[in-house]
N, C-alpha and C positions, 0 to 999 in steps of 0.2 A: 504494500500500500504506500502511496506517495505521501511525503511529509506535508502537513498543512502550511508549512512555512517555506519561504524562499529568501535567499540572501541577494541583495542588490547593493553593490558598492560597500559590502561589509555590514549592511544594515538589514535586520530581519523584518520581513513583512509577512502578513497572512497571504497565502497564495490566492491568486485570482481576483482579489479585491484590493490588493496593494495597500492594505492598512498597516501602518507601522506598529510593530509589537513593542509595547512600552516597557516591558520587564527587563531588568538586568542592564539597563543603560544608565550610566552617569552622564549628566549634562554639565558642561562647563560654559558659563556665561562670561564673556570677555567684553568689558566696556571700552569706551573711547580712549581711556588713559592706561589701558592694558591691565586693569585690575581683573582678577579672576575669582569666580565663586563657583564651587562644585555643588551639584544637587544630585541626590540619589535616584531621582526619577523625574519624568516630565511633569507629573502631577505636583511634586514638591516645588519644582521650578516655577510652575504656573502660579501656585499659591504665593510664593515669595515675591514674584514680580507683578502679581495681580493682573495677569492676562490669561487668556484661555489656552488650553493645551494645543488646539489646532493651529494657533498662531506660532507657537514654539515649534511644532512639527514642521510646518511650512518653511520656516526660516532655517531649521536644522538641515532640511533636505536641499534647500536652494543655495545655502551658503551666504545668502544676502544678510545685510545688517537690519536690525529692527530697533529703531529709536537709539541708534549708536551702539547697540550691543550685537555681538556675534555669538551664536549658539553652536557648540561642537560636542560630539560624543567623546567621552573620556576613553 
């Protein structure tokens, strides 16, 4: 039986719907002056920054900055 997950650029997605799997990823937020803060999950990061998880996922995958911050996987 085929795995329900697939890896795209080292990121795990649910197969066929391309939904990012949130578990097991640490998120590093880098601000404009290169300060870094590590979060244990997208949910934790979203709560800390008071933005929704979808926004974080979108900017994680695109590599673009959001309000001067860059989001990367640890």
